[in-house]
Structures are given as structure tokens and as C-alpha cells.
C-alpha positions as CSV (number, residue, x, y, z in Angstrom):
1,X,68.6,88.8,137.9
2,X,67.7,91.7,140.0
3,X,65.3,94.2,138.4
4,X,64.9,97.9,139.4
5,X,61.5,99.5,140.0
6,X,59.8,100.0,136.6
7,X,58.8,103.6,137.4
8,X,62.3,104.8,138.3
9,X,63.0,106.4,134.9
10,X,59.5,106.5,133.4
11,X,59.1,110.3,133.1
12,X,62.6,111.5,134.0
13,X,65.8,111.5,132.0
14,X,68.8,110.4,134.1
15,X,72.2,111.9,133.3
16,X,74.2,109.0,134.7
17,X,72.5,106.7,132.1
18,X,74.0,108.7,129.2
19,X,77.5,108.3,127.8
20,X,79.1,110.7,125.3
21,X,81.8,108.9,123.4
22,X,85.1,110.6,123.0
23,X,85.0,110.3,119.2
24,X,85.3,112.8,116.4
25,X,81.5,112.6,115.7
26,X,80.7,113.0,119.4
27,X,78.4,109.9,119.5
28,X,75.8,109.7,122.3
29,X,74.9,106.4,123.9
30,X,71.7,107.2,125.8
31,X,70.6,104.2,127.8
32,X,67.5,106.0,129.0
33,X,66.1,105.4,125.5
34,X,66.6,101.6,125.9
35,X,64.4,101.5,129.0
36,X,61.3,102.5,127.1
37,X,59.3,100.8,124.3
38,X,59.9,102.1,120.8
39,X,63.3,103.6,121.6
40,X,62.1,107.3,122.1
41,X,64.5,110.1,121.4
42,X,66.6,111.8,124.1
43,X,64.8,115.1,123.5
44,X,61.4,113.4,123.8
45,X,62.2,111.9,127.2
46,X,63.8,115.1,128.5
47,X,60.6,117.1,127.6
48,X,58.7,114.8,130.0
49,X,56.4,113.4,127.4
50,X,54.7,110.1,128.2
51,X,56.8,107.0,127.7
52,X,56.0,103.3,128.3
53,X,58.4,101.1,130.3
54,X,59.7,98.1,128.5
55,X,60.3,96.1,131.7
56,X,64.0,95.4,130.9
57,X,65.7,97.7,133.4
58,X,68.0,95.1,134.9
59,X,69.4,94.1,131.5
60,X,69.9,97.7,130.4
61,X,71.7,98.6,133.7
62,X,74.0,95.6,133.3
63,X,74.9,96.6,129.8
64,X,75.5,100.2,131.0
65,X,77.8,98.9,133.7
66,X,79.8,96.8,131.2
67,X,80.1,99.8,129.0
68,X,81.6,101.7,131.9
69,X,84.0,98.9,132.6
70,X,85.1,98.6,128.9
71,X,85.7,102.4,128.7
72,X,87.8,102.3,131.9
73,X,89.9,99.5,130.3
74,X,90.6,101.5,127.2
75,X,88.3,99.8,124.8
76,X,87.5,101.4,121.5
77,X,84.6,103.8,122.0
78,X,83.5,103.7,118.4
79,X,83.2,99.9,118.7
80,X,81.1,100.4,121.8
81,X,78.9,102.9,120.0
82,X,78.3,100.4,117.2
83,X,77.3,97.8,119.8
84,X,74.9,100.2,121.3
85,X,73.4,100.9,117.9
86,X,72.9,97.2,117.1
87,X,71.3,96.7,120.6
88,X,68.9,99.5,119.9
89,X,67.9,97.9,116.5
90,X,67.3,94.6,118.2
91,X,65.1,96.2,120.9
92,X,63.1,98.2,118.4
93,X,62.4,95.0,116.6
94,X,61.3,93.3,119.8
95,X,59.0,96.2,120.7
96,X,57.5,96.2,117.2
97,X,56.8,92.5,117.4
98,X,55.8,92.6,121.0
99,X,58.5,90.0,121.8
100,X,60.3,89.7,125.1
101,X,63.8,91.0,124.7
102,X,67.0,89.1,125.7
103,X,65.5,85.6,125.3
104,X,66.5,82.8,123.1
105,X,63.2,82.9,121.2
106,X,63.4,86.6,120.4
107,X,67.0,86.3,119.4
108,X,66.3,83.5,117.0
109,X,63.3,85.3,115.6
110,X,65.2,88.5,115.1
111,X,68.1,86.8,113.3
112,X,65.7,84.8,111.2
113,X,64.1,88.0,110.0
114,X,67.5,89.4,109.1
115,X,68.4,86.1,107.3
116,X,65.2,86.4,105.3
117,X,66.4,89.8,104.1
118,X,69.6,88.2,103.0
119,X,67.7,85.6,100.9
120,X,65.6,88.4,99.4
121,X,68.8,90.3,98.5
122,X,67.9,93.4,100.6
123,X,70.7,92.8,103.1
124,X,74.3,91.8,102.3
125,X,75.5,88.5,103.8
126,X,78.5,90.4,105.2
127,X,76.2,92.9,107.0
128,X,74.2,89.9,108.4
129,X,77.4,88.3,109.7
130,X,78.4,91.6,111.4
131,X,75.1,91.9,113.1
132,X,75.3,88.3,114.3
133,X,78.8,88.9,115.6
134,X,77.6,92.0,117.6
135,X,74.6,90.1,119.0
136,X,77.0,87.3,120.1
137,X,79.1,89.8,122.0
138,X,76.1,91.5,123.6
139,X,74.5,88.3,124.8
140,X,77.6,86.4,125.8
141,X,80.1,89.0,127.0
142,X,77.8,91.8,128.3
143,X,74.8,89.8,129.7
144,X,76.5,86.5,130.5
145,X,73.7,84.6,128.6
146,X,74.3,81.0,127.3
147,X,76.4,80.9,124.1
148,X,74.6,77.8,122.9
149,X,71.6,80.1,122.0
150,X,73.5,80.8,118.8
151,X,74.0,77.2,117.7
152,X,70.8,77.0,115.7
153,X,71.2,80.5,114.1
154,X,72.4,80.2,110.5
155,X,75.6,81.9,109.4
156,X,76.4,83.3,106.0
157,X,80.1,84.3,106.0
158,X,81.6,87.4,104.5
159,X,81.7,86.3,100.8
160,X,80.0,89.4,99.4
161,X,82.1,91.9,101.3
162,X,83.6,94.4,98.8
163,X,87.3,95.2,99.3
164,X,88.5,98.7,98.6
165,X,89.1,99.5,94.9
166,X,92.5,100.7,93.7
167,X,92.9,103.8,91.6
168,X,93.9,103.5,88.0
169,X,96.8,105.5,86.6
170,X,94.2,107.7,84.9
171,X,92.7,108.4,88.3
172,X,96.0,109.1,90.0
173,X,97.0,111.6,87.2
174,X,93.9,113.6,88.1
175,X,94.1,113.4,91.9
176,X,97.8,113.6,92.7
177,X,98.7,116.8,90.8
178,X,95.6,118.5,92.3
179,X,96.5,117.4,95.9
180,X,100.1,118.4,95.5
181,X,99.2,121.8,94.1
182,X,96.7,122.4,96.8
183,X,99.2,121.6,99.6
184,X,102.1,123.5,98.0
185,X,100.1,126.6,97.4
186,X,98.3,126.7,100.8
187,X,101.4,125.8,102.8
188,X,103.4,128.6,101.1
189,X,100.7,131.1,101.9
190,X,100.4,129.7,105.5
191,X,104.1,130.0,106.1
192,X,104.2,133.6,104.9
193,X,101.8,134.7,107.7
194,X,100.7,131.8,110.0
195,X,98.9,133.8,112.6
196,X,96.6,135.4,110.0
197,X,95.2,132.0,109.1
198,X,95.2,130.6,112.6
199,X,93.1,133.5,114.0
200,X,90.7,133.6,111.0
201,X,87.1,132.5,111.5
202,X,85.9,129.6,109.5
203,X,83.8,131.7,107.1
204,X,86.7,134.1,106.4
205,X,88.6,133.7,103.2
206,X,92.4,133.9,103.8
207,X,94.0,132.0,101.0
208,X,93.7,131.6,97.2
209,X,94.1,128.4,95.3
210,X,94.8,128.5,91.6
211,X,93.9,125.5,89.4
212,X,93.8,125.4,85.6
213,X,93.8,129.2,85.3
214,X,91.0,129.8,87.8
215,X,91.3,131.2,91.3
216,X,89.4,129.8,94.3
217,X,89.0,131.7,97.6
218,X,89.6,129.4,100.5
219,X,87.8,129.5,103.9
220,X,89.0,127.1,106.6
221,X,92.2,127.1,104.5
222,X,94.3,125.3,107.2
223,X,91.9,122.3,107.1
224,X,92.1,122.1,103.4
225,X,95.9,122.2,103.5
226,X,96.0,119.4,106.1
227,X,93.4,117.3,104.3
228,X,95.6,117.4,101.1
229,X,98.6,116.5,103.3
230,X,96.6,113.5,104.8
231,X,95.8,112.1,101.4
232,X,99.3,112.5,100.1
233,X,100.7,110.8,103.2
234,X,98.3,107.9,102.6
235,X,99.6,107.6,99.0
236,X,103.3,107.8,99.9
237,X,103.1,105.5,103.0
238,X,100.1,103.2,102.2
239,X,98.8,104.0,105.7
240,X,95.1,103.9,106.7
241,X,93.3,106.6,108.6
242,X,93.6,104.8,111.9
243,X,97.4,105.0,111.6
244,X,97.6,108.5,110.0
245,X,95.4,110.2,112.6
246,X,97.7,108.7,115.4
247,X,101.0,109.6,113.9
248,X,103.3,111.6,116.2
249,X,105.4,114.2,114.6
250,X,109.0,112.9,114.5
251,X,111.4,115.0,116.6
252,X,114.6,113.5,115.4
253,X,115.5,112.2,112.0
254,X,117.7,109.1,111.8
255,X,120.7,109.7,109.5
256,X,122.4,106.8,107.7
257,X,125.1,107.3,105.2
258,X,123.8,110.8,104.3
259,X,120.2,109.7,103.9
260,X,117.5,111.3,106.0
261,X,114.8,109.1,107.5
262,X,111.8,110.0,109.6
263,X,110.2,107.4,111.7
264,X,106.8,108.0,113.3
265,X,105.0,105.6,115.8
266,X,101.3,104.9,115.8
267,X,99.2,102.6,117.9
268,X,96.8,100.3,116.1
269,X,94.0,99.6,118.5
270,X,92.4,96.6,116.8
271,X,95.6,94.6,116.5
272,X,96.9,96.1,119.8
273,X,100.3,96.9,118.5
274,X,102.5,99.9,117.8
275,X,103.7,100.3,114.2
276,X,106.2,102.7,112.7
277,X,105.6,104.6,109.5
278,X,108.8,105.7,107.8
279,X,109.6,108.4,105.2
280,X,113.1,108.5,103.7
281,X,115.4,109.3,100.8
282,X,116.1,105.7,100.0
283,X,117.1,104.9,96.5
284,X,116.2,101.3,96.7
285,X,112.6,102.0,97.7
286,X,112.2,104.5,94.9
287,X,110.8,107.2,97.2
288,X,110.4,110.2,94.8
289,X,112.3,113.3,95.7
290,X,109.2,115.5,95.7
291,X,107.6,113.4,98.3
292,X,110.4,114.2,100.7
293,X,110.1,117.9,99.8
294,X,106.4,117.6,100.7
295,X,107.1,115.9,104.0
296,X,109.7,118.5,105.0
297,X,107.2,121.2,104.3
298,X,104.5,119.3,106.3
299,X,106.9,119.1,109.3
300,X,107.4,122.8,109.1
301,X,103.7,123.5,109.0
302,X,103.0,121.0,111.8
303,X,105.6,122.6,114.1
304,X,104.0,126.0,113.7
305,X,100.5,124.7,114.5
306,X,101.7,122.8,117.6
307,X,105.3,123.0,118.7
308,X,104.8,120.8,121.8
309,X,106.6,117.6,122.4
310,X,104.9,114.4,121.3
311,X,102.5,116.4,119.1
312,X,100.4,114.8,116.4
313,X,101.7,115.2,112.9
314,X,98.3,116.0,111.3
315,X,96.3,118.7,113.1
316,X,94.1,121.6,112.0
317,X,92.4,124.7,113.4
318,X,88.6,124.6,113.9
319,X,86.7,127.2,115.8
320,X,90.0,128.9,116.6
321,X,91.1,125.7,118.5
322,X,93.8,123.2,117.6
323,X,92.2,119.9,116.8
324,X,93.4,116.6,115.2
325,X,92.5,115.8,111.6
326,X,89.5,113.4,111.8
327,X,87.4,111.4,109.4
328,X,84.8,114.1,109.6
329,X,87.4,116.6,108.5
330,X,88.1,114.6,105.3
331,X,84.4,114.0,104.6
332,X,83.7,117.8,104.9
333,X,86.7,118.5,102.6
334,X,85.3,116.2,99.9
335,X,81.6,116.9,100.3
336,X,81.5,120.7,101.1
337,X,84.4,121.9,98.9
338,X,86.0,119.4,96.5
339,X,82.8,118.0,94.9
340,X,81.2,121.4,94.9
341,X,83.9,123.2,92.8
342,X,85.7,120.4,90.9
343,X,84.3,117.5,88.8
344,X,86.8,114.6,88.7
345,X,85.5,111.5,87.0
346,X,87.0,108.0,86.4
347,X,87.0,106.0,83.2
348,X,83.5,104.8,83.9
349,X,82.1,108.3,84.4
350,X,81.8,107.8,88.2
351,X,82.6,110.6,90.6
352,X,86.3,110.5,91.6
353,X,87.5,111.8,94.9
354,X,90.4,111.1,97.2
355,X,89.9,108.2,99.7
356,X,92.6,107.0,102.0
357,X,91.6,103.4,101.7
358,X,91.8,103.5,97.9
359,X,95.3,105.0,98.0
360,X,96.3,102.2,100.4
361,X,94.8,99.6,98.0
362,X,96.7,101.2,95.1
363,X,100.0,100.8,97.0
364,X,99.0,97.3,97.9
365,X,98.5,96.4,94.2
366,X,101.9,97.9,93.1
367,X,103.8,96.2,96.0
368,X,102.2,92.8,95.2
369,X,102.9,93.1,91.5
370,X,106.6,94.0,91.9
371,X,107.8,92.7,95.2
372,X,105.4,89.8,96.0
373,X,102.8,89.0,98.7
374,X,105.2,88.8,101.6
375,X,106.6,92.3,100.9
376,X,103.1,93.6,100.6
377,X,102.1,92.1,104.0
378,X,105.1,93.7,105.6
379,X,104.6,97.1,103.9
380,X,100.9,97.3,104.8
381,X,101.3,95.7,108.2
382,X,98.4,93.3,107.6
383,X,97.9,89.6,107.8
384,X,97.1,87.7,104.6
385,X,93.5,87.3,105.8
386,X,93.1,91.0,106.2
387,X,94.6,91.7,102.8
388,X,92.3,89.1,101.2
389,X,89.3,90.7,102.7
390,X,90.1,94.4,102.2
391,X,92.9,94.9,99.7
392,X,92.9,92.4,96.8
393,X,90.5,93.5,94.1
394,X,92.6,96.0,92.2
395,X,90.4,98.2,90.0
396,X,87.1,96.9,88.5
397,X,87.5,98.9,85.2
398,X,91.0,97.6,84.7
399,X,90.1,94.1,85.7
400,X,87.2,94.0,83.2
401,X,89.5,95.4,80.5
402,X,92.1,92.7,81.2
403,X,89.5,90.0,81.1
404,X,88.2,91.3,77.8
405,X,91.8,91.2,76.4
406,X,92.2,87.6,77.5
407,X,88.8,86.4,76.2
408,X,89.2,88.1,72.8
409,X,92.7,86.8,72.2
410,X,91.8,83.2,73.3
411,X,88.8,83.3,71.0
412,X,91.0,84.4,68.1
413,X,93.5,81.7,68.9
414,X,90.8,79.0,68.9
415,X,89.5,80.2,65.5
416,X,92.7,80.8,63.7
417,X,94.9,78.2,65.4
418,X,97.6,80.9,66.0
419,X,99.9,81.8,68.8
420,X,99.2,84.7,71.3
421,X,101.4,87.2,69.4
422,X,99.8,86.4,66.0
423,X,96.3,86.6,67.6
424,X,97.0,90.0,69.1
425,X,98.3,91.2,65.7
426,X,95.3,90.0,63.9
427,X,93.0,91.7,66.4
428,X,95.0,94.9,66.3
429,X,95.7,94.8,70.1
430,X,99.0,96.6,70.2
431,X,99.2,97.1,74.0
432,X,97.4,94.9,76.6
433,X,95.6,96.7,79.5
434,X,98.1,95.2,81.9
435,X,101.0,96.3,79.9
436,X,99.7,99.8,79.7
437,X,99.1,99.8,83.5
438,X,102.7,98.6,84.2
439,X,104.1,101.0,81.7
440,X,102.5,104.0,83.4
441,X,103.3,102.7,86.9
442,X,106.9,102.2,86.1
443,X,108.2,104.4,83.2
444,X,109.8,102.8,80.2
445,X,113.3,103.4,81.5
446,X,115.5,100.3,81.8
447,X,118.2,100.3,84.4
448,X,121.6,98.9,83.5
449,X,124.0,97.2,85.8
450,X,126.7,99.9,85.2
451,X,124.7,102.5,87.2
452,X,123.0,104.1,84.2
453,X,119.6,103.7,82.5
454,X,118.6,103.2,78.9
455,X,115.7,105.1,77.3
456,X,115.4,102.7,74.4
457,X,116.7,99.2,75.3
458,X,115.0,97.6,72.3
459,X,116.3,100.1,69.8
460,X,118.8,99.8,66.9
461,X,121.6,98.6,69.2
462,X,119.7,95.6,70.2
463,X,119.3,94.3,66.6
464,X,122.7,92.6,66.6
465,X,121.8,90.6,69.7
466,X,118.5,89.6,68.2
467,X,120.0,88.5,64.9
468,X,122.5,86.2,66.6
469,X,119.8,84.8,68.9
470,X,117.5,84.1,66.0
471,X,120.3,82.4,64.0
472,X,120.9,80.1,67.0
473,X,117.2,79.6,67.4
474,X,117.2,80.9,71.0
475,X,114.2,83.1,70.7
476,X,110.5,82.1,70.6
477,X,108.2,83.8,68.1
478,X,107.6,87.4,69.1
479,X,110.4,87.5,71.7
480,X,113.0,90.3,71.6
481,X,116.3,90.9,73.4
482,X,117.4,94.2,74.8
483,X,120.7,95.8,74.2
484,X,123.2,94.4,76.7
485,X,126.6,95.9,75.7
486,X,127.5,97.7,79.0
487,X,130.7,99.1,77.6
488,X,129.0,100.9,74.7
489,X,126.5,102.6,77.0
490,X,128.9,105.5,77.7
491,X,128.5,107.9,74.8
492,X,125.3,106.3,73.5
493,X,122.6,108.9,72.9
494,X,120.1,106.6,74.6
495,X,121.9,106.5,78.0
496,X,120.3,108.3,80.9
497,X,121.9,109.0,84.3
498,X,119.3,109.1,87.1
499,X,120.6,111.3,89.9
500,X,119.8,109.0,92.8
501,X,122.3,107.9,95.5
502,X,121.8,104.2,94.7
503,X,122.4,104.7,90.9
504,X,125.5,106.9,91.4
505,X,126.8,104.4,94.0
506,X,126.5,101.7,91.3
507,X,128.2,103.9,88.7
508,X,131.1,104.7,91.1
509,X,131.5,101.0,91.9
510,X,131.5,100.1,88.2
511,X,134.3,102.7,87.6
512,X,136.4,101.4,90.5
513,X,135.9,97.8,89.5
514,X,137.2,98.7,86.0
515,X,140.3,100.5,87.5
516,X,141.0,97.6,89.8
517,X,141.0,95.2,86.8
518,X,144.3,96.7,85.6
519,X,146.3,93.9,87.2
520,X,144.1,91.3,85.5
521,X,145.1,92.6,82.0
522,X,148.1,91.4,80.0
523,X,149.7,94.9,80.1
524,X,148.8,98.6,80.6
525,X,148.2,99.0,76.8
526,X,145.6,96.2,76.9
527,X,143.8,97.9,79.8
528,X,143.8,101.3,78.1
529,X,142.6,99.7,74.9
530,X,139.6,98.2,76.8
531,X,138.6,100.7,79.4
532,X,140.5,104.0,79.3
533,X,137.9,105.8,77.2
534,X,135.1,104.7,79.5
535,X,136.8,105.9,82.6
536,X,137.6,109.2,81.0
537,X,134.0,109.6,79.8
538,X,132.6,108.9,83.3
539,X,135.1,111.2,85.0
540,X,134.9,114.1,82.5
541,X,131.4,113.9,81.1
542,X,129.2,112.5,83.8
543,X,130.6,113.4,87.2
544,X,130.7,117.2,86.6
545,X,126.9,117.1,85.9
546,X,126.0,115.1,89.0
547,X,124.6,117.0,92.0
548,X,127.5,117.4,94.5
549,X,125.4,116.4,97.5
550,X,124.3,113.1,95.8
551,X,127.9,112.4,94.6
552,X,129.2,112.8,98.2
553,X,126.5,110.6,99.6
554,X,127.3,107.9,97.0
555,X,131.0,108.2,97.9
556,X,130.1,107.9,101.6
557,X,128.1,104.8,100.8
558,X,131.2,103.2,99.3
559,X,133.3,104.1,102.4
560,X,130.5,102.7,104.6
561,X,129.4,99.6,102.8
562,X,132.0,99.1,100.1
563,X,131.3,98.6,96.4
564,X,127.9,97.9,95.0
565,X,127.1,94.1,95.2
566,X,127.2,93.9,91.4
567,X,130.8,95.1,91.3
568,X,132.4,93.7,94.4
569,X,134.6,91.5,92.4
570,X,136.9,93.0,89.8
571,X,136.7,89.7,87.8
572,X,133.1,90.8,86.9
573,X,134.4,93.1,84.1
574,X,136.5,90.4,82.4
575,X,133.5,88.9,80.7
576,X,132.8,92.2,79.0
577,X,136.2,92.4,77.2
578,X,135.8,91.4,73.5
579,X,137.5,88.1,72.6
580,X,139.3,89.6,69.6
581,X,141.0,92.2,71.8
582,X,142.3,89.6,74.2
583,X,143.7,87.6,71.2
584,X,145.4,90.6,69.7
585,X,146.9,91.7,73.0
586,X,148.3,88.2,73.6
587,X,149.9,88.2,70.1
588,X,151.5,91.6,70.9
589,X,152.9,90.2,74.1
590,X,154.4,87.1,72.3
591,X,155.9,89.3,69.7
592,X,157.5,91.5,72.3
């Protein structure tokens, strides 16, 4: 391999050998430093201080050329910076050990030293594997050196890599109200006088945030507003920072049967694909109404900051210039303001702060628990391998509590020879950790097939079902049946009507199914005896209290898609008619 004259860059810093990465942290890859022993600083070389040539100019120039090629091809510049950093660590080690760089001997010795750190416990196996992977790329792809040099180097795998930890419900109850209030208050003040906040210098206080009775003056208020918006978006969409920072503001909303959806594309560099993040008023997905209110307000703010076409959704003002929200923006928000003025702690007394990856992991756990692994992979846009590595631990505190529950109950079972229910009762464990977690994630409100919900499905009304089931020995010890009399729901004090399009669609379909069942009855009197009071109650007591917009959307849904799948067949209501009523109606028909 051709080598350049060793004195070319001895006492002179060369601009062409320096690359400034177009990244939020403005990383600098100064290849001048790699030419000299000890990896001297850029400032040291520029000052003309004495440096010693490392006699590896040809290798360094080749690496620099490959960097230029990769950048022109659109490679990730942060990945290139990390490769530069690992290269510098290897060369510093070679200089310290007086070993010739870029040889098989120095490579094996360097990796052996790192492997020794793994065995001592001072370096994680996953970090070692990452370094080995980067060195493989450097030697094989950038310097065209033999790949068989790595055959004798031990590998450790990624077994000790720690996936992101989900938030507990206790954590979310602290963080989400805070973030919502911060965004709501700052966005309201921003919209009242946008230019005032846009023109303000970063040390000028232009907004006030009120939290728990105390007022906080806000400098760089737009950045704080958009940081809160970024964290809320990560919670509502389960998106990671790479996706959130690339989201384009949606210009058109897709409308389907009265429901509003926003679809935003983002390019994922590592997987080399475009994904779409969606926000919508979809009853099936249980998107909370306030999340759509937040998103509409975010769109309004985003348009004022940058009304150009194809603009990013999440942007801020820094040094009086429009800039995208970056990882550094979120870090400054947490370190310089949040942790300075507020003391959030989790159940183990650790500092609690918003982290995009933890919100994503929280969504991952909820989706897996209630919709399965496949739905989770689709929702997060990850392969099972990626999920296993980064999003499968849940929360350590909850996991330990659940394990403690299981261990304690099993021990009591072994000692007392009792079942699980009896063991729990003996130990005084009324609610398991997992039950408490599910209860808070999904409120104790049971949906019913008739379009309503029940606030107390295991109340007094369920006792009759339980008595019959126990008499017929259909229940195991500790099991309990919920109330299932759909006809008696209407007028029951425990009935709750949730004003969502999907629920009202189901209720309308139930009503129409009842009305269409008239021809299946023996006569009109029989129909009125069974269902008239229910139809009247729905029409006169429920519909007048339903939001007109939601009612219209539900009616449009019936016109568009027909009746709800549960009530497509009018025969579905026949099984709900009490047998004694059918017998008495038949006798009346015979007597007539």
C-alpha cells in the first residue's frame, strides 16, 4: 500500500483531513489527530506544537477516503462518527503499547485486552461485542484487510444488554399530567402572541407555567413546549426518537366515516424503509379524545413555526432560528430545567424523568399483554429480534413484586396444601401486583355487547348467575360469573354509556336488531312484552344525552358498513327472550 511522506502533516493541521458531521451535536472527525502518536487534540496540532508521526499515513488516508464515499452515499453520519471514535481508541492503545497498528498481532492483542476487562467485570459483554463489530467493519470494509484475522478472536454475545424499562402506572400518573399541563399552558400562551416568543432571546422569560400552586418563569419556552409535545407523541404513538424527529407535518387528514386520521411518513435509516405514524379518532384502538385535542393543538403550533410545505412536525426556535427538535434538546430540557425545579421519583426512590424509549417500551408491554406479540411487532414496526433485545423487560420493580407474589403464594400452598385462592386469603394478599397493574391500565369498566358498559359486573345482579352455576357445579373454587342479562342493563343504575363512535354504533345496531326481530315474534303483543320498554328507554333516555356529532358518526357508520358484527343477524336477540314469556305468548295464541 502506498504511503505518503511522513513529514507532510507533522507540524501543520490540514483542513481537508477534518470532517464535521451534520449531526445535532456537531461531531468532528479530525483525521489529522490519527496521523500522530498519542492522538493529540485538534487545538494542540493547530497551535503548531511538536507532534510525532505514527507512520500510518496511508491507512489513515484510505479510511478518510472511505468516509467521504460513505457520506456521499448517504450513510448515517452518527454511525461514521462512532466508527471514528472506536478507531481512535484502538490507535491510542497501539501507541501506548508501542504496537504497530492495523496488523493481525495488534488487533488480537487489543481485543484480548478488552476481553480481559469483560472477565474482570469492568466491561460489559455487549460493549465488547459492539467494539468487535466496529473493528470488523474498519478492517474488512474500510481497509480491505483479511476477514480471517478475526477467526481466533473470542466473541461474547449480547447477553448482558439491558433493554429499556417500562414505566409503571405510578410513574405515568406523575409524568403524563405534568407533560400535558406543560404543553397545554405553553401552547395557549404561544398562540396568544406567537411573534413575542419567537423573537425572544433564550435568556428572556416569556411564559409562565403553573404547577401545584407554584408559578415558574420559562425561558426558551418554545423549546419546553415542543419537548413536552415530543414526549407525549412518543407515549401516544409508541414511536422512537429516530422516527419522531423525522415526522413530516401532515398536510391532509384522511376522513373515513366521520373519523379524522393524520398520517405522517418517516424514514428509518437503519432498516432503510419508510414507516407511517398515524393518529386518529378510532374507537377500536381506544385513542383517548384528549390525545387528539393535543395533536390538533400541536399541528396549529407547528404551522405557525413553519408553514412551508413538507415541514417537520417537531421544530423549535434556538438562537432566533428555526431548528428541528433533537436529542440534545430533550437532554437539555431534562437536565437544565426539569430536574432542577421538579423532583419526580419512582417507587424505588430513583429519579424519574421522561424518556422516549421508556414510553415506547410502556406501549410495547401494553400491546403485548392485550393484543399479542404479532400486534406488538406491527405497532412498533420492529422484528421479534429487535423487540427481544430492546423492549421486553417491562419494569424491574413490578417484575420483582410479581415474582415475590408467586414465591410467597407457592410457599404457602406447599405448607398448607391449599389452592391458590385459599393461599392468597391466608396470606392476606387481596390484589396481586399484576392485577393492580392491569386494573390501572384498563379501568374496571366492563363493556357489554349491547353497546353499553357496566360499572359493577360482579355486583348484586350477578349473584343469581353464580347461585345457578354453583348448584350445577360449573364453577371452580373462587371463580365468579359476571352479570350477563343484557335486557336488564337498560335502567340499571350500574349501566354506563361511553360516548365513543364504536360504542354508539354497537348500541344503534342492538336497537335496530331488536326492531327487526318483530317478524320473528308470535305477534305484536309478544314483541312489545319483550322489547318495547328497552327501545323506548334507548330512544328517550339515552339518545338525547349523546353528543350529536358522535351520534351522526355512528349513524354514518351503519350506512357505510352496516350493523355492528355482533348484531348483524336479528336471530341474535331470540336467545335473550325468557322461556316463560315464549310459553305464555304461545298459549295466548292458541286460546285466540
